[in-house]
SEGU-244184 format. One line per field, with one value per atom (N, C-alpha, C): x, y, z; residue number from 1; residue in one letter. Coordinates in nm, 3 decimals. Layout:
% residues N
X <- c(X|...);
Y <- c(Y|...);
Z <- c(Z|...);
i <- c(NUM|...);
aa <- c(a|...);
***
This chain:
% residues 152
X <- c(5.839|5.898|5.846|5.720|5.661|5.723|5.748|5.809|5.953|6.024|6.160|6.157|6.058|6.044|6.014|5.929|5.898|6.024|6.105|6.230|6.322|6.326|6.410|6.365|6.235|6.180|6.198|6.190|6.200|6.342|6.437|6.574|6.583|6.658|6.672|6.746|6.832|6.913|6.831|6.717|6.634|6.583|6.535|6.486|6.601|6.716|6.833|6.870|6.864|6.896|6.796|6.668|6.565|6.586|6.615|6.642|6.765|6.867|6.989|6.964|6.879|6.848|6.774|6.676|6.599|6.688|6.770|6.860|6.963|7.010|7.106|7.047|6.920|6.855|6.844|6.807|6.797|6.935|7.035|7.172|7.224|7.185|7.228|7.179|7.057|7.005|7.087|7.125|7.207|7.342|7.403|7.534|7.524|7.417|7.397|7.390|7.319|7.309|7.445|7.518|7.652|7.742|7.740|7.826|7.781|7.653|7.605|7.592|7.555|7.525|7.639|7.727|7.831|7.971|8.004|8.141|8.168|8.077|8.104|8.113|8.033|8.050|8.191|8.251|8.388|8.489|8.473|8.565|8.549|8.425|8.399|8.463|8.459|8.523|8.673|8.732|8.877|8.923|8.842|8.881|8.821|8.749|8.700|8.558|8.492|8.352|8.272|8.150|8.068|8.006|7.972|7.901|7.955|8.006|8.057|7.947|7.827|7.719|7.689|7.733|7.712|7.824|7.925|8.035|7.993|8.010|7.973|8.051|8.055|8.118|8.008|7.993|7.888|7.936|7.864|7.901|7.823|7.726|7.638|7.697|7.795|7.852|7.784|7.668|7.598|7.642|7.625|7.662|7.541|7.564|7.462|7.528|7.456|7.511|7.511|7.413|7.403|7.373|7.395|7.363|7.212|7.134|6.989|6.941|7.002|6.965|7.002|7.120|7.162|7.069|7.029|6.937|6.801|6.756|6.626|6.625|6.739|6.749|6.774|6.797|6.821|6.962|7.056|7.194|7.263|7.352|7.431|7.541|7.547|7.647|7.711|7.833|7.901|7.905|7.832|7.815|7.920|8.044|8.151|8.143|8.077|8.058|7.972|7.866|7.780|7.859|7.943|8.027|8.121|8.180|8.269|8.190|8.071|7.987|7.957|7.920|7.887|8.009|8.126|8.248|8.281|8.270|8.295|8.191|8.068|7.961|7.993|8.037|8.072|8.185|8.288|8.400|8.356|8.269|8.221|8.137|8.048|7.966|8.055|8.150|8.240|8.319|8.369|8.446|8.356|8.235|8.143|8.108|8.084|8.053|8.174|8.294|8.416|8.428|8.407|8.417|8.311|8.188|8.080|8.111|8.154|8.186|8.302|8.399|8.515|8.472|8.383|8.335|8.246|8.162|8.076|8.161|8.265|8.351|8.423|8.442|8.506|8.422|8.291|8.202|8.189|8.229|8.224|8.341|8.309|8.415|8.494|8.621|8.706|8.715|8.700|8.708|8.851|8.864|8.996|9.037|9.160|9.203|9.201|9.148|9.141|9.263|9.298|9.412|9.372|9.466|9.434|9.400|9.304|9.264|9.333|9.401|9.475|9.615|9.700|9.834|9.870|9.977|10.020|10.123|10.110|10.211|10.332|10.449|10.571|10.606|10.558|10.592|10.490|10.362|10.263|10.179|10.200|10.135|9.982|9.931|9.787|9.754|9.630|9.585|9.552|9.604|9.578|9.542|9.477|9.444|9.568|9.555|9.669|9.730|9.651|9.703|9.771|9.763|9.816|9.967|10.017|10.161|10.211|10.121|10.155|10.051|10.093|10.002|9.919|9.787|9.704|9.712|9.765|9.772|9.900|10.014|10.142|10.210|10.156|10.200|10.336|10.385|10.513|10.491|10.595|10.590|10.604|10.533|10.541|10.664|10.735|10.864|10.851|10.737|10.727|10.679|10.647|10.598|10.666|10.792|10.863|10.872|10.836|10.851|10.999|11.030|11.171|11.216|11.339|11.395|11.364|11.287|11.257|11.368|11.435|11.551|11.516|11.402|11.372|11.438);
Y <- c(3.558|3.599|3.737|3.762|3.891|4.003|3.976|4.080|4.109|4.006|4.028|4.111|4.086|4.163|4.309|4.335|4.472|4.542|4.474|4.533|4.567|4.477|4.498|4.621|4.635|4.746|4.878|4.874|4.996|5.055|4.974|5.026|5.129|5.237|5.343|5.299|5.200|5.158|5.094|5.036|4.970|5.074|5.186|5.292|5.347|5.368|5.415|5.317|5.189|5.087|5.090|5.105|5.109|5.229|5.344|5.464|5.442|5.380|5.352|5.261|5.159|5.066|5.138|5.220|5.293|5.390|5.465|5.559|5.482|5.370|5.288|5.237|5.197|5.149|5.261|5.380|5.495|5.532|5.529|5.563|5.461|5.335|5.229|5.255|5.305|5.336|5.446|5.545|5.654|5.601|5.518|5.463|5.370|5.289|5.203|5.285|5.396|5.482|5.543|5.585|5.641|5.538|5.417|5.312|5.275|5.242|5.191|5.296|5.418|5.520|5.618|5.636|5.737|5.676|5.586|5.533|5.419|5.325|5.205|5.230|5.317|5.338|5.383|5.485|5.521|5.410|5.342|5.232|5.121|5.092|4.990|5.026|5.153|5.196|5.177|5.203|5.188|5.044|4.950|4.809|4.741|4.815|4.760|4.710|4.715|4.674|4.794|4.807|4.919|4.897|4.773|4.746|4.618|4.629|4.511|4.411|4.459|4.367|4.264|4.287|4.191|4.087|4.098|4.001|3.875|3.762|3.636|3.522|3.413|3.293|3.189|3.143|3.048|2.906|2.835|2.698|2.592|2.635|2.537|2.481|2.548|2.500|2.557|2.618|2.682|2.827|2.885|3.025|3.116|3.223|3.326|3.461|3.554|3.687|3.774|3.756|3.840|3.751|3.810|3.741|3.719|3.816|3.803|3.682|3.659|3.543|3.414|3.413|3.292|3.263|3.367|3.348|3.301|3.359|3.321|3.174|3.128|2.988|2.895|2.952|2.869|2.813|2.875|2.828|2.862|2.775|2.800|2.899|3.009|3.113|3.158|3.205|3.274|3.421|3.503|3.644|3.729|3.719|3.791|3.941|3.987|4.131|4.193|4.125|4.173|4.176|4.076|4.074|4.194|4.228|4.345|4.471|4.486|4.602|4.608|4.495|4.493|4.520|4.472|4.499|4.647|4.709|4.854|4.930|4.886|4.947|4.940|4.823|4.805|4.899|4.910|4.998|5.142|5.185|5.324|5.349|5.256|5.271|5.273|5.183|5.178|5.307|5.358|5.482|5.599|5.604|5.713|5.708|5.590|5.577|5.616|5.577|5.615|5.766|5.834|5.980|6.042|5.989|6.042|6.028|5.910|5.888|5.976|5.990|6.074|6.219|6.269|6.406|6.424|6.325|6.335|6.333|6.252|6.244|6.375|6.459|6.589|6.677|6.658|6.745|6.704|6.584|6.543|6.605|6.665|6.727|6.618|6.634|6.539|6.585|6.491|6.523|6.558|6.671|6.712|6.623|6.578|6.495|6.578|6.519|6.589|6.553|6.646|6.623|6.515|6.427|6.321|6.381|6.322|6.371|6.296|6.187|6.112|6.080|6.043|5.996|5.885|5.813|5.700|5.748|5.697|5.720|5.634|5.692|5.618|5.510|5.521|5.423|5.309|5.343|5.237|5.208|5.283|5.264|5.280|5.350|5.374|5.498|5.506|5.623|5.734|5.852|5.968|6.087|6.189|6.308|6.371|6.426|6.483|6.601|6.674|6.792|6.758|6.634|6.596|6.609|6.651|6.659|6.541|6.481|6.363|6.256|6.132|6.020|6.000|5.996|5.976|5.833|5.740|5.601|5.571|5.611|5.579|5.702|5.818|5.949|5.993|5.929|5.973|6.096|6.181|6.296|6.247|6.310|6.272|6.339|6.267|6.314|6.442|6.464|6.584|6.704|6.686|6.797|6.800|6.766|6.766|6.909|6.929|7.064|7.095|7.224|7.262|7.227|7.179|7.142|7.000|6.922|6.784|6.696|6.617|6.539|6.411|6.394|6.268|6.264);
Z <- c(-18.908|-19.033|-19.075|-19.050|-19.085|-19.003|-18.873|-18.788|-18.832|-18.874|-18.926|-19.053|-19.138|-19.261|-19.229|-19.129|-19.088|-19.038|-18.958|-18.911|-19.028|-19.124|-19.242|-19.320|-19.340|-19.416|-19.341|-19.209|-19.130|-19.128|-19.162|-19.168|-19.279|-19.256|-19.356|-19.480|-19.467|-19.581|-19.692|-19.659|-19.760|-19.860|-19.810|-19.898|-19.982|-19.921|-19.996|-20.107|-20.075|-20.175|-20.290|-20.258|-20.362|-20.454|-20.396|-20.477|-20.563|-20.507|-20.583|-20.701|-20.681|-20.790|-20.902|-20.867|-20.968|-21.045|-20.974|-21.040|-21.124|-21.072|-21.147|-21.277|-21.274|-21.397|-21.499|-21.453|-21.545|-21.598|-21.511|-21.552|-21.651|-21.633|-21.723|-21.865|-21.880|-22.013|-22.080|-22.002|-22.057|-22.101|-22.018|-22.052|-22.172|-22.179|-22.296|-22.424|-22.418|-22.535|-22.569|-22.467|-22.489|-22.557|-22.507|-22.564|-22.705|-22.720|-22.848|-22.956|-22.919|-23.019|-23.044|-22.947|-22.962|-22.968|-22.875|-22.869|-22.966|-22.975|-23.054|-23.205|-23.265|-23.410|-23.451|-23.385|-23.425|-23.395|-23.281|-23.249|-23.352|-23.390|-23.492|-23.625|-23.662|-23.788|-23.782|-23.667|-23.652|-23.669|-23.625|-23.636|-23.757|-23.841|-23.967|-23.964|-23.852|-23.843|-23.794|-23.841|-23.802|-23.664|-23.631|-23.507|-23.444|-23.321|-23.251|-23.221|-23.202|-23.162|-23.270|-23.392|-23.501|-23.512|-23.428|-23.431|-23.356|-23.422|-23.359|-23.423|-23.351|-23.400|-23.420|-23.544|-23.579|-23.548|-23.466|-23.429|-23.506|-23.587|-23.652|-23.782|-23.840|-23.966|-24.089|-24.075|-24.187|-24.197|-24.314|-24.336|-24.313|-24.240|-24.217|-24.238|-24.300|-24.325|-24.200|-24.115|-23.995|-23.874|-23.758|-23.633|-23.622|-23.669|-23.663|-23.744|-23.861|-23.942|-23.870|-23.806|-23.734|-23.617|-23.545|-23.433|-23.482|-23.593|-23.648|-23.690|-23.741|-23.783|-23.665|-23.546|-23.428|-23.421|-23.492|-23.493|-23.361|-23.321|-23.201|-23.236|-23.158|-23.184|-23.055|-23.066|-22.956|-22.995|-22.921|-22.955|-22.884|-22.929|-22.861|-22.884|-22.987|-23.010|-22.902|-22.863|-22.754|-22.623|-22.605|-22.484|-22.481|-22.594|-22.601|-22.567|-22.625|-22.593|-22.444|-22.385|-22.242|-22.155|-22.195|-22.118|-22.122|-22.237|-22.247|-22.167|-22.175|-22.097|-21.948|-21.901|-21.760|-21.719|-21.802|-21.769|-21.760|-21.850|-21.846|-21.721|-21.688|-21.567|-21.444|-21.437|-21.322|-21.307|-21.418|-21.414|-21.373|-21.427|-21.392|-21.243|-21.189|-21.047|-20.963|-21.006|-20.936|-20.928|-21.042|-21.045|-20.955|-20.961|-20.879|-20.730|-20.688|-20.547|-20.504|-20.589|-20.556|-20.536|-20.621|-20.608|-20.484|-20.455|-20.336|-20.210|-20.207|-20.089|-20.061|-20.161|-20.139|-20.049|-20.049|-19.973|-19.827|-19.794|-19.654|-19.580|-19.468|-19.388|-19.316|-19.321|-19.250|-19.105|-19.015|-18.874|-18.838|-18.767|-18.722|-18.605|-18.605|-18.493|-18.364|-18.259|-18.131|-18.047|-17.961|-17.873|-17.772|-17.738|-17.642|-17.506|-17.438|-17.306|-17.194|-17.229|-17.127|-17.178|-17.083|-17.116|-17.019|-17.048|-16.964|-16.862|-16.742|-16.640|-16.675|-16.668|-16.702|-16.602|-16.479|-16.377|-16.367|-16.353|-16.332|-16.458|-16.564|-16.693|-16.688|-16.587|-16.583|-16.665|-16.711|-16.785|-16.685|-16.714|-16.628|-16.715|-16.658|-16.738|-16.798|-16.916|-16.988|-16.915|-16.835|-16.766|-16.633|-16.589|-16.458|-16.453|-16.334|-16.312|-16.230|-16.153|-16.074|-16.101|-16.094|-16.115|-15.988|-15.999|-15.880|-15.826|-15.905|-15.862|-15.786|-15.844|-15.780|-15.721|-15.739|-15.690|-15.743|-15.846|-15.903|-15.989|-15.995|-16.084|-16.228|-16.317|-16.457|-16.518|-16.601|-16.652|-16.734|-16.803|-16.885|-16.803|-16.675|-16.593|-16.457|-16.450|-16.321|-16.268|-16.140|-16.083|-16.064|-16.068|-16.051|-15.910|-15.900|-15.772|-15.731|-15.808|-15.774|-15.830|-15.750|-15.795|-15.870|-15.923|-15.994|-16.123);
i <- c(1|1|1|2|2|2|3|3|3|4|4|4|5|5|5|6|6|6|7|7|7|8|8|8|9|9|9|10|10|10|11|11|11|12|12|12|13|13|13|14|14|14|15|15|15|16|16|16|17|17|17|18|18|18|19|19|19|20|20|20|21|21|21|22|22|22|23|23|23|24|24|24|25|25|25|26|26|26|27|27|27|28|28|28|29|29|29|30|30|30|31|31|31|32|32|32|33|33|33|34|34|34|35|35|35|36|36|36|37|37|37|38|38|38|39|39|39|40|40|40|41|41|41|42|42|42|43|43|43|44|44|44|45|45|45|46|46|46|47|47|47|48|48|48|49|49|49|50|50|50|51|51|51|52|52|52|53|53|53|54|54|54|55|55|55|56|56|56|57|57|57|58|58|58|59|59|59|60|60|60|61|61|61|62|62|62|63|63|63|64|64|64|65|65|65|66|66|66|67|67|67|68|68|68|69|69|69|70|70|70|71|71|71|72|72|72|73|73|73|74|74|74|75|75|75|76|76|76|77|77|77|78|78|78|79|79|79|80|80|80|81|81|81|82|82|82|83|83|83|84|84|84|85|85|85|86|86|86|87|87|87|88|88|88|89|89|89|90|90|90|91|91|91|92|92|92|93|93|93|94|94|94|95|95|95|96|96|96|97|97|97|98|98|98|99|99|99|100|100|100|101|101|101|102|102|102|103|103|103|104|104|104|105|105|105|106|106|106|107|107|107|108|108|108|109|109|109|110|110|110|111|111|111|112|112|112|113|113|113|114|114|114|115|115|115|116|116|116|117|117|117|118|118|118|119|119|119|120|120|120|121|121|121|122|122|122|123|123|123|124|124|124|125|125|125|126|126|126|127|127|127|128|128|128|129|129|129|130|130|130|131|131|131|132|132|132|133|133|133|134|134|134|135|135|135|136|136|136|137|137|137|138|138|138|139|139|139|140|140|140|141|141|141|142|142|142|143|143|143|144|144|144|145|145|145|146|146|146|147|147|147|148|148|148|149|149|149|150|150|150|151|151|151|152|152|152);
aa <- c(m|m|m|l|l|l|s|s|s|e|e|e|f|f|f|k|k|k|k|k|k|f|f|f|i|i|i|k|k|k|r|r|r|g|g|g|n|n|n|v|v|v|l|l|l|d|d|d|l|l|l|a|a|a|v|v|v|g|g|g|v|v|v|v|v|v|i|i|i|g|g|g|a|a|a|a|a|a|f|f|f|s|s|s|k|k|k|i|i|i|v|v|v|d|d|d|s|s|s|l|l|l|v|v|v|n|n|n|d|d|d|i|i|i|l|l|l|m|m|m|p|p|p|p|p|p|i|i|i|g|g|g|l|l|l|l|l|l|v|v|v|g|g|g|k|k|k|v|v|v|d|d|d|f|f|f|s|s|s|e|e|e|l|l|l|y|y|y|l|l|l|n|n|n|l|l|l|s|s|s|g|g|g|k|k|k|e|e|e|f|f|f|d|d|d|t|t|t|l|l|l|a|a|a|e|e|e|a|a|a|k|k|k|k|k|k|a|a|a|g|g|g|a|a|a|a|a|a|t|t|t|i|i|i|n|n|n|y|y|y|g|g|g|s|s|s|f|f|f|i|i|i|n|n|n|n|n|n|a|a|a|i|i|i|n|n|n|f|f|f|l|l|l|i|i|i|v|v|v|s|s|s|f|f|f|a|a|a|i|i|i|f|f|f|i|i|i|l|l|l|v|v|v|k|k|k|q|q|q|v|v|v|n|n|n|r|r|r|f|f|f|y|y|y|r|r|r|k|k|k|e|e|e|q|q|q|p|p|p|t|t|t|a|a|a|p|p|p|t|t|t|t|t|t|k|k|k|k|k|k|c|c|c|g|g|g|d|d|d|c|c|c|l|l|l|s|s|s|d|d|d|i|i|i|p|p|p|a|a|a|e|e|e|a|a|a|r|r|r|r|r|r|c|c|c|p|p|p|n|n|n|c|c|c|t|t|t|s|s|s|y|y|y|l|l|l|s|s|s|d|d|d|t|t|t|l|l|l|p|p|p|s|s|s|g|g|g|n|n|n|p|p|p|q|q|q);
***
């Protein structure tokens, strides 16, 4: 088991994954701040609430003025405002990653298609060099390179 773990660690992808997780965690904090501090207040004003995170459905039957009071009292709640915040957060992160990947992919050079080095003989269907005029297997002339005066 230890040797398998060493093989796993020695792979280059493990380090890349670790760096990605660390950067993702830092990026998540930035996106959380963007959602909670910049985007949600104006959206909340448009729909009549200042903060979505305070939206909840009280299942206990008692009245509470805020979600914090309900949580403090141990009331059962469905916190759909937090879910809305997290869904918007997810969409922003997904879109940002999409844009980032799209921009990074622009810098990768696309491989130019190379000319084929072989072609098929029309008679025996064997692969032959692209420059050949006759098939080395069946000795027939190739239709695209017939010599002049050949009656094929």
